C-alpha positions as CSV (number, residue, x, y, z in Angstrom):
1,X,14.9,-12.6,-31.1
2,X,16.6,-14.2,-28.0
3,X,15.0,-11.5,-25.8
4,X,11.5,-12.2,-27.1
5,X,11.9,-15.9,-26.7
6,X,13.0,-15.5,-23.0
7,X,10.1,-13.2,-22.4
8,X,7.5,-15.7,-23.8
9,X,8.9,-18.5,-21.7
10,X,8.9,-16.8,-18.3
11,X,6.6,-18.6,-15.7
12,X,3.0,-17.3,-15.7
13,X,1.9,-18.8,-12.4
14,X,3.5,-16.3,-10.1
15,X,1.5,-13.2,-9.0
16,X,2.7,-10.0,-7.4
17,X,0.9,-8.3,-4.6
18,X,2.0,-4.7,-3.8
19,X,1.5,-2.0,-1.2
20,X,2.6,1.6,-2.1
21,X,2.2,4.8,-0.1
22,X,2.0,7.3,-3.0
23,X,2.9,10.4,-0.9
24,X,0.0,12.9,-1.2
25,X,-1.5,12.1,-4.6
26,X,-3.8,15.1,-4.8
27,X,-5.6,16.6,-7.7
28,X,-5.2,20.4,-8.2
29,X,-8.8,21.4,-7.1
30,X,-9.7,22.7,-3.7
31,X,-12.1,20.4,-1.9
32,X,-14.1,22.6,0.6
33,X,-14.6,19.6,2.9
34,X,-10.9,18.7,3.4
35,X,-7.6,20.4,4.3
36,X,-6.1,20.2,0.8
37,X,-5.5,23.9,0.0
38,X,-1.7,23.4,0.0
39,X,-2.1,21.1,-3.0
40,X,-3.6,23.7,-5.4
41,X,-2.0,26.1,-7.9
42,X,-2.2,29.0,-5.4
43,X,-1.4,26.9,-2.3
44,X,1.8,26.7,-0.4
45,X,3.2,23.9,-2.6
46,X,2.1,25.5,-5.9
47,X,0.7,22.2,-7.0
48,X,-0.1,22.4,-10.8
49,X,-1.6,20.2,-13.4
50,X,1.9,19.7,-14.9
51,X,3.3,18.5,-11.6
52,X,0.3,16.3,-11.0
53,X,0.6,14.6,-14.4
54,X,4.3,14.1,-14.0
55,X,3.7,12.4,-10.7
56,X,1.0,10.2,-12.1
57,X,3.3,9.1,-14.9
58,X,6.1,8.2,-12.5
59,X,3.9,6.3,-10.2
60,X,2.1,4.4,-13.0
61,X,5.3,3.3,-14.6
62,X,6.8,2.3,-11.3
63,X,3.7,0.1,-10.4
64,X,3.8,-1.6,-13.8
65,X,7.4,-2.7,-13.2
66,X,7.1,-4.2,-9.7
67,X,7.8,-8.0,-9.9
68,X,7.7,-8.1,-13.6
69,X,11.2,-9.7,-13.9
70,X,9.9,-12.9,-12.5
71,X,6.2,-12.8,-13.5
72,X,6.3,-11.1,-16.9
73,X,3.1,-9.2,-16.0
74,X,2.1,-6.3,-13.8
75,X,0.9,-6.8,-10.2
76,X,-2.4,-8.6,-9.7
77,X,-3.2,-6.5,-6.6
78,X,-1.9,-3.1,-5.6
79,X,-2.9,-1.5,-2.3
80,X,-2.3,2.2,-2.3
81,X,-2.4,4.9,0.4
82,X,-2.5,8.8,0.4
83,X,-4.9,9.1,-2.6
84,X,-7.3,12.1,-2.4
85,X,-10.3,10.7,-4.1
86,X,-11.7,8.4,-6.8
87,X,-10.7,10.7,-9.6
88,X,-7.0,10.5,-8.9
89,X,-7.3,6.7,-8.9
90,X,-9.0,6.8,-12.3
91,X,-6.2,9.1,-13.6
92,X,-3.5,6.8,-12.2
93,X,-4.8,3.7,-13.9
94,X,-5.3,5.7,-17.2
95,X,-1.7,6.9,-17.3
96,X,1.5,5.6,-18.8
97,X,2.2,1.9,-18.5
98,X,-1.0,1.2,-16.7
99,X,-3.4,2.6,-19.3
100,X,-3.4,-0.5,-21.5
101,X,-3.7,-2.9,-18.5
102,X,-7.0,-4.2,-17.3
103,X,-7.1,-2.5,-13.9
104,X,-10.1,-1.7,-11.8
105,X,-10.2,-0.4,-8.2
106,X,-12.1,-0.4,-4.9
107,X,-12.2,2.9,-3.0
108,X,-14.2,4.6,-0.3
109,X,-13.9,8.2,1.0
110,X,-12.6,8.2,4.5
111,X,-13.2,10.7,7.3
112,X,-9.5,11.8,7.3
113,X,-9.4,15.6,7.7
114,X,-6.8,15.9,4.9
115,X,-9.0,13.8,2.6
116,X,-6.4,11.0,2.0
117,X,-7.7,7.5,1.5
118,X,-6.6,4.0,0.8
119,X,-7.7,1.9,-2.2
120,X,-7.1,-1.4,-3.9
121,X,-6.2,-1.7,-7.6
122,X,-6.7,-5.1,-9.2
123,X,-6.3,-6.8,-12.6
124,X,-9.7,-8.0,-13.7
125,X,-8.1,-10.9,-15.5
126,X,-6.8,-12.3,-12.1
127,X,-9.2,-10.9,-9.4
128,X,-12.9,-10.3,-8.9
129,X,-14.6,-8.6,-6.0
130,X,-17.2,-10.4,-4.0
131,X,-17.7,-7.8,-1.3
132,X,-16.0,-4.7,0.0
133,X,-16.5,-2.2,2.9
134,X,-14.6,0.4,4.8
135,X,-13.9,-0.5,8.5
136,X,-14.0,2.7,10.6
137,X,-11.3,3.3,13.2
138,X,-13.1,4.6,16.3
139,X,-10.1,6.3,18.0
140,X,-10.6,9.0,20.6
141,X,-8.0,11.3,22.2
142,X,-7.8,11.8,26.0
143,X,-10.3,14.6,25.8
144,X,-12.9,12.2,24.2
145,X,-12.7,13.7,20.7
146,X,-12.6,11.3,17.8
147,X,-9.4,11.2,15.7
148,X,-10.9,11.1,12.2
149,X,-8.2,8.9,10.6
150,X,-8.3,6.6,7.6
151,X,-10.7,3.7,7.5
152,X,-9.3,0.2,6.9
153,X,-10.4,-1.0,3.5
154,X,-11.7,-4.6,3.4
155,X,-12.0,-6.5,0.1
156,X,-13.3,-10.1,-0.1
157,X,-12.5,-11.5,-3.6
158,X,-11.4,-14.3,-5.8
159,X,-7.8,-14.5,-6.9
160,X,-7.3,-17.0,-9.8
161,X,-10.2,-19.0,-8.4
162,X,-9.2,-18.9,-4.7
163,X,-11.1,-16.8,-2.2
164,X,-9.0,-14.3,-0.3
165,X,-9.6,-11.5,2.3
166,X,-7.6,-8.3,1.7
167,X,-7.2,-5.4,4.1
168,X,-5.5,-2.2,3.1
169,X,-4.4,0.0,6.0
170,X,-2.9,3.4,6.7
171,X,-2.7,3.6,10.5
172,X,-2.5,6.8,12.5
173,X,0.8,8.7,12.2
174,X,3.5,9.4,14.8
175,X,3.4,13.1,14.2
176,X,3.0,14.0,17.9
177,X,5.4,11.3,19.1
178,X,5.7,7.5,19.0
179,X,4.8,6.8,22.6
180,X,2.0,9.5,22.6
181,X,0.3,7.9,19.7
182,X,1.0,4.2,20.4
183,X,-2.6,3.7,21.6
184,X,-4.0,4.7,18.3
185,X,-2.2,2.0,16.3
186,X,-2.8,-0.6,19.0
187,X,-6.5,0.3,18.6
188,X,-6.2,-0.1,14.8
189,X,-4.7,-3.6,15.3
190,X,-7.5,-4.6,17.7
191,X,-10.1,-3.3,15.3
192,X,-8.7,-5.4,12.5
193,X,-8.4,-8.4,14.8
194,X,-12.0,-8.1,15.8
195,X,-13.2,-7.9,12.2
196,X,-11.2,-11.0,11.3
197,X,-12.9,-12.8,14.2
198,X,-16.2,-12.1,12.6
199,X,-15.0,-13.4,9.3
200,X,-13.9,-16.6,11.0
201,X,-17.4,-17.3,12.1
202,X,-18.2,-18.1,8.4
203,X,-14.8,-19.2,7.1
204,X,-12.7,-21.8,9.0
205,X,-9.3,-21.1,7.4
206,X,-9.6,-17.7,5.6
207,X,-6.8,-16.6,3.3
208,X,-5.7,-13.2,4.7
209,X,-3.5,-10.6,3.0
210,X,-3.0,-7.6,5.4
211,X,-1.1,-4.7,3.8
212,X,-0.4,-1.1,4.6
213,X,1.6,1.8,6.0
214,X,1.2,0.8,9.6
215,X,3.4,3.7,10.9
216,X,4.9,1.0,13.1
217,X,7.7,-1.5,12.4
218,X,7.5,-5.3,12.5
219,X,8.5,-5.4,16.2
220,X,6.0,-2.8,17.4
221,X,3.3,-3.8,19.9
222,X,0.6,-3.0,17.4
223,X,2.0,-5.4,14.7
224,X,2.8,-8.0,17.3
225,X,-0.7,-7.8,18.6
226,X,-2.1,-8.5,15.2
227,X,0.4,-11.2,14.1
228,X,0.2,-13.2,17.4
229,X,-3.6,-13.0,17.8
230,X,-4.3,-14.1,14.3
231,X,-1.2,-16.3,13.7
232,X,-0.1,-14.3,10.7
233,X,3.3,-14.6,8.9
234,X,5.2,-11.3,8.5
235,X,7.8,-11.8,5.7
236,X,8.9,-8.1,6.2
237,X,10.6,-8.9,9.5
238,X,13.8,-9.9,7.8
239,X,13.9,-7.1,5.2
240,X,14.6,-4.2,7.6
241,X,18.3,-3.5,8.1
242,X,20.3,-0.4,9.1
243,X,21.0,0.1,5.4
244,X,17.6,-0.7,4.0
245,X,13.9,0.0,4.5
246,X,10.8,1.5,2.9
247,X,11.2,5.0,4.3
248,X,14.0,7.1,5.8
249,X,13.6,9.7,8.5
250,X,16.6,11.6,9.8
251,X,19.0,9.1,8.2
252,X,17.3,6.1,9.9
253,X,15.5,3.4,7.9
254,X,12.1,2.2,8.9
255,X,9.8,-0.5,7.5
256,X,6.3,0.8,8.3
257,X,5.1,-0.5,4.9
258,X,4.4,-4.2,5.3
259,X,2.4,-7.1,3.8
260,X,1.3,-9.9,6.2
261,X,-0.3,-13.2,5.2
262,X,-2.1,-16.0,6.9
263,X,-0.3,-19.4,7.2
264,X,-2.9,-20.8,4.8
265,X,-0.5,-19.4,2.1
266,X,1.9,-22.2,2.9
267,X,-0.6,-24.7,1.5
268,X,0.7,-26.3,-1.7
269,X,-2.5,-28.0,-2.9
270,X,-3.5,-27.6,-6.5
271,X,-5.7,-24.6,-7.1
272,X,-4.3,-22.6,-4.1
273,X,-1.6,-19.9,-3.8
274,X,1.5,-20.4,-1.8
275,X,3.9,-17.7,-0.5
276,X,7.0,-17.4,-2.6
277,X,8.9,-14.2,-2.0
278,X,8.9,-10.8,-0.4
279,X,10.9,-7.7,-1.1
280,X,11.2,-3.9,-1.1
281,X,11.1,-2.4,-4.5
282,X,13.9,0.1,-4.0
283,X,14.9,0.3,-7.7
284,X,17.6,2.9,-8.4
285,X,15.2,5.1,-10.3
286,X,13.1,5.6,-7.1
287,X,16.2,6.9,-5.1
288,X,17.9,10.2,-4.6
289,X,21.0,9.9,-6.7
290,X,23.4,12.3,-5.1
291,X,24.0,14.5,-2.0
292,X,23.7,13.6,1.6
293,X,20.3,11.9,1.0
294,X,21.6,9.7,-1.8
295,X,19.8,6.3,-1.6
296,X,16.7,7.7,0.1
297,X,13.3,7.6,-1.6
298,X,13.1,10.3,-4.3
299,X,10.3,12.4,-2.9
300,X,7.8,14.7,-4.6
301,X,8.4,17.4,-1.9
302,X,10.7,18.0,0.9
303,X,8.8,20.5,3.1
304,X,7.6,23.1,0.7
305,X,10.4,22.5,-1.8
306,X,9.3,20.6,-5.0
307,X,11.7,17.8,-5.9
308,X,9.7,16.2,-8.6
309,X,10.2,12.6,-7.4
310,X,8.0,9.6,-6.8
311,X,7.2,9.2,-3.2
312,X,8.7,9.4,0.3
313,X,8.1,5.6,0.5
314,X,9.4,2.7,-1.5
315,X,6.7,0.1,-2.5
316,X,6.8,-3.3,-0.9
317,X,5.6,-6.5,-2.4
318,X,5.1,-10.3,-2.1
319,X,4.8,-12.9,-4.7
320,X,2.4,-15.8,-4.6
321,X,2.7,-19.0,-6.7
322,X,-0.5,-20.4,-8.0
323,X,-0.3,-24.2,-7.7
């Protein structure tokens, strides 16, 4: 009885905004137009329906718990990366703790050669979409060939009556080296900045939420370019420490997963949202529990070895208070 009383009286005016890189959420079918053969039953990773459903259940139950201790409800918005197609998104929101929630989504197929995309999940009770579009990243290598990477997903919508502009990003990786690929992420930042300039021709003080796996930390040139040119606030700057981050590579923490907001979210007028809190959702269930990698994200795979975990990234989130 005491527990139910406390649950009923938790504040209802805080809303959680999440970004989560889901680490290769592929179905088990071979898409002839993408490089997804590894994630098939006969592929290198021996990816089966059982493994797929297990991953869906873990991810769905994780998403449902982010921020719930302070809001008593699942996240209002969830940006996701590394989803193969629309079908896996439908499967995700129809699984486990998400299946009884009122989630819808925005998704576009991107030109990424592996077929991985970004998407935005949203609670229809809190958010409605006015307009959405993919923003292509036109990045070319020194030989003049286009790097067919993920688009930036733009969603213009209404959150609890207030208009917001959301961007979901998954910027080019560092696979061939940080310095060698810096120009790609700087170009991504410039592309996003230029699109925001277009928005500002029609909106004097737009409410921006910029989330994603940027493959760069808060102090990188690309992130600084974006933050400084658009006067954004990056609450993730203070979260990265030698002992904590959203991903771990060679025993070193990084915080490539970030959520940036415009300074308009420090407006406390009635009918607006104000920034309240930011954190990494590094719950103990999402971590390796023993061995030399204890405390790291509990991954689905390490190389070709199936581990059965959640993702190689922890989710990050912010909370907004509706005034």
